[in-house]
N, C-alpha and C positions, 0 to 999 in steps of 0.2 A: 409319438405324441399321445398324451393322455386325453381321454374324452371321446366323444362320439365323432361321426364323420363330419360335422359342422365345426369341430374345433372347440366346442363348449364342453366344459367339465361336468356340469350339473344339469339335471333335469328338475325343474320346479313344478310340483304338482299344485295346481290352483284349486281344483274342486274334484271331490271323489263322490261316487255313488255308493255309500256304504250299505244302503238297504238292498241294493242289487247283489252285492257280494254275500249277504245273508240269505236272500230269497232264491238265488240261483247258483248252480253248480257251473263253474267256468270251464269250458271245453278248449276253446282256442281264442286267442287275442289277436287283434289287428290294430294298426296305427293308421289313422286317417286325418287328412286335412279337412277343413271345413270352410265352405264359402260364406264369409261374414261380411257385415259392414264394419267400417272402422270403429264406430262407437260400440259395436258389439264386442269387438276384440278388447277394447279397453274395459268394458263391463266385466267380461269373463276374468281378465288378468286381476281386477280388483275384488273378485269373488262374488259378484252380483249374478250368479247363474245358478241353476238347480237342474240336476239330471234325474231326480226321482221321478219314475213313471215313464221316462223316455224309452223309445225303441227305434230301431232302424227298419225301413222297408226298402225294397228294391223294386222299381217300376221303370219300365222302358230302358233298361240297361243303365240306370243310374240309381245310386243309394241316397236315401233322404233320412235325416234325423227328425223324429216327430216328438211331441209332447214334452219338449224341454223349455225351460224358462231362461231367458236372458234379460235382466232388468234394464232399465234406462240408465245410462251412465250419467248423463246430465239432463234431467227432465226438460229443462228450458231449452236445450239445443237439440234434442231428439225430434225428428219429424213427427207430426201429429198422427199420421196414418201408420206409424210403427206398431207392428204386432209382436208382442213379446214371446208368443208361442208359435211363431211362423215355422213352417218346415224348412230345414236348412240342407243344402246339398253337401254330400260328403265327397271328397276327392280321393278316390282309390284307383288302383290299377285295374285294367279289364279283367285279368285273371282273378283278382280278389272279389270284384263285382259278381263274376260268374259263380264263384264258390258260395258267396253269400246268397245268391239267387237259389242255388240248389238247396242250401241249408233252410232257407225260408219255406220251400215246399215240404220239407219233412215235418212230420207231426211231432210235437213235443219239444221242439227246439225253437229258440227265439234269438234275436240279435239285440243286445243292449249296450248302452253307452256306460263306460266304467269311470273315466276320469278325463278332465281337461288338464293340459299341462303345456309348458313352453319347452321347445327343443330347438336350439339354434336360431332363436329369434322368431320362430314361427309357433303358432298356437295349434297344438294337435289334440285330437280326440282318440282316446283308447276305447276300442269297442270289442265286444266278445260274443262269441257264439255260446249260448247258455242253455241249461235245461233247468226247468223250474224244480225246487225242492219241495217235497211233501212236508206235512206238519211234523211227522214223526222224524224226518231227517233233520229238521231245524231243532227239534228238542235234543237229538243226539249231539249235534253241533254245539249247543249251548252247554250240555252236560260235559263234553270233552273240554271245552274252554275253561269251565269251572274247575274240573279236575287239574288241569295244567296250572292254573292260577293257584289252587290250593297246594300243590306240590311245590311250586317255586317259592311260595311264602314259607312253607315249612323248611325248605332247604336254606333259605335265606336267613331265617331266624336261628337255625342250628349253627350256621357259620359265623353269624354276628355275636351269639352268646359265648362262643368258645374263645 
């Protein structure tokens, strides 16, 4: 059978945190479920969410997603007391939570959200253990990207002209 354990062949990425991939060096990734309201799930699937500036904390043996925004799917049908930036509980295994707790205590490492996506009918959040990049590292990364782009353009133009 092709596909993942749910029988689905594709994973559709709804929202990415591109800034995090530039600002941080990714060390290890995890997949987590998130405890959401129904209208929040609809909003994320429609792309009405933002992961910029978000991070994960572990408190009392539970992991929480903080500083992320999920907009109102239908403003007229959303409860008036709904907070778009509320903390959201992550659904992880106990071993994963313990590992994240140990990482959170280490200096220089942080846990960040990378992407929202659908898998097997469920909305999942990809999170990562990351180390912040220095300004010089970001410059080197941009230089490498520019060099690769320049090389690809040169090779493409040589093969097209012949």
